[in-house]
Phi, psi and omega in degrees: 000307179307337183281343178294130177286134176241149174304148182303330179291330176284316178302318184290316179298318179295319177297320179301316180295312183297321183270000184292135174234009185240324195261159178274176184305320184288326173298316184294316177299322175301310180303312178303307186297317179297320182295311178298318176301312182293328179283345178254006181263126176222157183279344178218159180301151180264153171294153181309318180299317180290325180294319175299312178300314178303309181305315181295322179293315180298315179297319177294322179290319184299319180292321177296313181300315179300325176283340182290142180234131179299151181303325181299336177294333186259010184286122181299323177300312180303312180303313184292322184292316180296329178296318181293329186272354186301315179297324179290325177294322178295323177299311180293320179292336173286356184250354185239152177306138180099340177227010143059025164261134177263150183248000000 
């Protein structure tokens, strides 16, 4: 999959999603959808062979986007912080529905 050539706009969008440290999931999803939409928009119908190649390219890009993880998810600082907060999380979750003790 990484050896498949992708248009620069899709490669840039994947890189932007992977390296993002600021935005939430909805913004990242919007970037992904806009990149795929831009890569699939043409003024006239494509011949069948070109349409098939485009579909394969979009499928490859969509798989790469789905596998992309924002950089903040891989942050060692974030992992350490979430580890320190685990006892607090357990305490809080025991007091709300879904984690189920009522007060």
